[in-house]
N, C-alpha and C positions, 0 to 999 in steps of 0.2 A: 656620469661619464659613459656608462654602458648604453644608456638609451640614446645618447647623442653621437655615438661612434658611427663612423661611416666606413663602408668596406670598399671605397674607391669608385663607386658607381653612381655618385651624385645622390639626388633626393630619393630615387628608387632604392638605392642601396641602403641609405639611412633608414628608410621605412622598413625594409626587410630586416635590418639589424634590430630595429626597435621591436618588430613583431616577434623575432626569435627570442629577444631578451624577455619579453612579456610571457612567452610560452614557458621558458625556463623558470621565471619567477613564479608563475602560477603552479607549475609542477612542484617546485620546492615548497610553496605555501601549502599545497595539498598534502605533501608528505608530513610537514610539521603539524598540520591540523590533525591528521590521524595519530601522530605521536602524542599530541597534547591532550586530546579529548576523545580519542577513540574514533570509531567510524560514525560520521555524521550523515544526515540525510543528504540527498543529491543537492549539489550547489545550484542556486537559481541562476548563476552567471556562467554556467558551463556550456552554453550553446555554441560558442566559438572562441576557444581560448587563444587563438592566434591573432585576433584583431585588437585594435586599440579602443574599440567602442564597447568592450565588455563592461557591464555595469559594475562589477566588483574589482576592476583593475586598480583603482586608486587605493582601495583597502589593502590589496596585495602589496602595492608599492610602499604604502605606509608601514606595513608589517616588515618589509625588507629593511627599511630605514631604521626602524626601532630595534629590530632584532640584530641588525648589524652593529648597533651600539651596545645593546644590553647582553648580547650573546657572549662576547669574550670577557664580560665584566668579572665573572667568578675567577677566571684564570688570572686576570690582572690583580684582583684583590688577594688571591692566595699567594701569588708571586711576591707582591709587595710585603705582605705579612711575614712570609718565610724569610725574605731578605732582611727585614728588620730584626727578626728574632735571631737570625744567623749573625748579624752584626753585633747585637747585644751580647750574644752568647760568647763569641770569641773575643770581644772587648773586655768583658768582665772576667772571663776564665780562659786564658790562653791554653793552648795544648800542653805547653811545658809546665803549667801549674795546675794540673787536674786535681780537684779536691772533691769532698763529699757534696759540696754545693753544685758541682758540675752535674752529678747524677740527678739532683733535685730539679735543676733547671731543665735537664733533658726531659724529665717526666712532665714538667709544666709545659714544655714545648709540644710534647705529644698530645697533652690534653687540649691545648689551644687548637692544634691541627684537627683533633676529633670534633671539637665544637664547630670549626669551620666546615668540616665535611657534613655534619648534621644540618648546618644552616643551608647547605646546598639544596636540600629537599624543599625548603620553603621558597628558595629562589626559583626552583623548577616549577613549583606550584604557581608562583607569580607569573612566570613565563607562559605557563599553560593558560592562565586567565587572560593574559594579554593576547595570546594567539586566538583564543576563543572569541574574545571581544572583537578583534579585527577581521577574523576569517570565517566566523560562523555565518551561515546563510541568513540574510535579512529578509523579513517579510516585505513584500512590495509588488508592484505590477509585474515584474519579470518572473517572480516566483509564482504568482497567480497564473500567468500565461502558461508557464511550463506545467503547472498542476492541471490546468484545464486541457492542455494538449495531451498529457499522459492519460487523463481520464477519457478523453474522446477517442484516443487510439485504442484503449481497452474496450470501449463500447463498440467501435467498428469491428474489432476482432470478434467480440461476442456476437454481434449481428451476423457476421460472416459465418461463424460456426452454427448459429441458429438456422441460417438459410441452407447450409449443407445438411443439417439434420432433417429439415423439412423435405429437401430434395431426396435424401436417402429413404425417408419414410414413404414418400410417394412412389419411389421407384420399387422398393421392396414390398410395399403393402398394396395400396389401391391399384397401382398400375399392373402389377402381376395378377391381381384378381380380375381386373377388367379384361386382360388378355385371355385368362381362363374362361371367362363368360363368353367372349367372342368365339373361342374355339368350340365350346360346348354347343352354342347356338348354331354354329356352322355344321357341326356333326349331326345335330338334331334335324337340321333342314334336309340333309341328304339321307337320313335314316328312313327305311321303309317299314320298320317294325313300330307300330303305334306305341306299344308299351315301352320300348327302349327310347323312343322319341320323348315321351313324357318324363322318363327318368332323367334324361339329359337336360330337359327344360327345368325340372325341379332342382337339379344340381346347379344349373346356372343361376336360378333364382336365389338359392342358398348362398352362393358365392357373392352375388350382388348385395345381399344383406350384410355379409362380412365386409365387403368393400365400403359400404355406406357407414358401417360402424368405424372402420379405420379412418374415413374422412372426417367423421364427427369428432373422433379423438384428436385428430390432427388440428382441426379448427379449435377445439377446446384448449389445446396447448398453445395456440396463437393468441386467442382472446376468449376466455371461458364465457359461455352464455350466462352463468350465474353472476358473473361480474357485471354484465350489462343489465340483467334483470333486477338484482338485489343490491347492487353497489358493493363497495369494498367491505363494509361490515358484514353483509350477508355472505360474501365470498370467503372471507376469513373464517366465519362460523362453519361454512360447509367444509373447508379444508381441515378444520379442527375435528370435525366429526369422523374423518377418515383415520385419525390416530388411534392406536389400540389402547393407549392409556388415557385417563381423564385429563381434559384440558380446561383450565379455568380461564374464562374469557372476561375481560374488562375493556370493552370497546365503546368509545364515546367519540363519534364523528358526526357533528351536527350538519353536515352537508355532503356534497359530492365533490370529488376532485376531477381534474382533467383526466380523460380516459387513458392517456398514455401513462400518467402518474399512477392511476389506480392499477393499471396492469402491472407496472414495475413493482409496486408495493405488494400486490397480491402474490406474484410469483416469488418475490423475495421471502414473504411469510410462508408460503407453501414449501419452498426449499428448506427453510429453517425448521419447519415442523417435520419434514421428511428426514432431516439430519437427526432430529431428536429421536424419531422412531428407529432409525437404522443404527445409530452409533452411541447414543447416550446411556442406554440401559436404565432409563428413568422410570419411575413409578407414576409420576405426574408431571404436567407441564402447565404453563400459563402464557397468555398473550394479553398485553396491554396496549391500547392505542389511544392517543390523544392528539388533538390539533390545537395548538396554542401559539400565539405570537407569530402567526404566519408560517408555522412549520409543523410537519407531521412527525410524531415520535411513536415508533412501534417497537415494543420489547417482546421478544420470545425467549422464555426461560424454561429450565427443567431442573430436576433434582438428581440428575444422573452423575456419572463418574467424573465429569469435567475434563480438563485438558484439551479443549478445542483450540485450534490455532488456525489463523488465516493462511499460513504457509504449509499446512499439513495436507491439503487436498484442494480440489477444484470447487467444492460446494460453497464454502464461505467466500472464496475469492470471486466466484461467479456472482454471489449476492452483492459484494462490494462493487464489482464492475457494473452491475445492473443499476445500482443506486447512483453511482458516480455520473451516469448519463444525465441525471437531473440535479447535479451538484449536491447529492446526498452523501451520507457517510455511514459506515458500519463500525460499531465499537463492540469488541468481544471481551467479556469478563468470564473466564472459565478456569479458576484455580483447580489443581488436582484434587479430586474428591468432590468437586462441585460446590455450589450449583453453577450452572452456566446461564448466562444472559447475553443475548444478542440485541443490541440497541441500534435501531435504524432511524436516521433523521433525514428529512427532506424538506427544504424550503418550498412551500407550495401554498396556494390560496384555494379556498373553497369556491367552486364555480357556480354552485346553485344550492338552495336550501334542500334539506332532506325531504321535506313534504312534497316537493315537486316530482319526486321519483317514487312515491308510494303508489 
């Protein structure tokens, strides 16, 4: 009746009423979902709750129909039982003939009421199961589309932040040094004292060397030369050598990956090792890498204090965002007291055999 009601404005009014009814139904369903099973992941059909083409609308309407019937059921059952007990009580023991049996029957009535109240918990569990069955997000194309959209948005944000970092490094580093070089050379050109002129030229040369170092560091941060020269295995080995604690390496990669994938995995591994050095308090660490069944699996672990969480800072979140650009995932296992293991998985294919890059 609610969906077919018209507000007097013809088909357009009927469509508007149906849309508003769906909005109210979905909001009520969301509230009941949270009550029944706690906070769930984002719903895959939440992109436009006001339209009739939402993928989950029929499940919401089915839940409304079932819940409308089963929701009042406990009240009806309790009312019927209490009415029956009341009828039996006063039929067998009228008020003017109160006896000891009256007290016994009262105790029995209270016991039955307690049993009914205790059974309500089971009924609520059944309702929660029904709510979860009908309203829990379902895997499907829409969920996959939203997942990919969210991951791509995170990647775009990460890329924008990376570009801002590069711009800032160029502005504060190499650009400032190049300006200083130009000023020193200009002063040297107009200087009449040969000794002072040579000093200015030497100073400009020294600043030029510093600017070149800054540019090399910047390029290394974009795509490390060791990654192009030695591949992902060699690059991870080089990153492990920078750690102050011993790092056990178990790397088995029988070929090369696409350059973009290698770069993402390398920076993810380097960030993970940096986190081990800064935050774990570990005495040793380990890195395992395998490529099986068309997927790369990289594990970085340590024997530190544990307690790492993806929501505790930007480091682990950045690793996850970097991997999500390639449909990868990050799993964190870090109980308090350790050990900690970060497992990164990416679906990828080997682009060439290892021997071709030796």
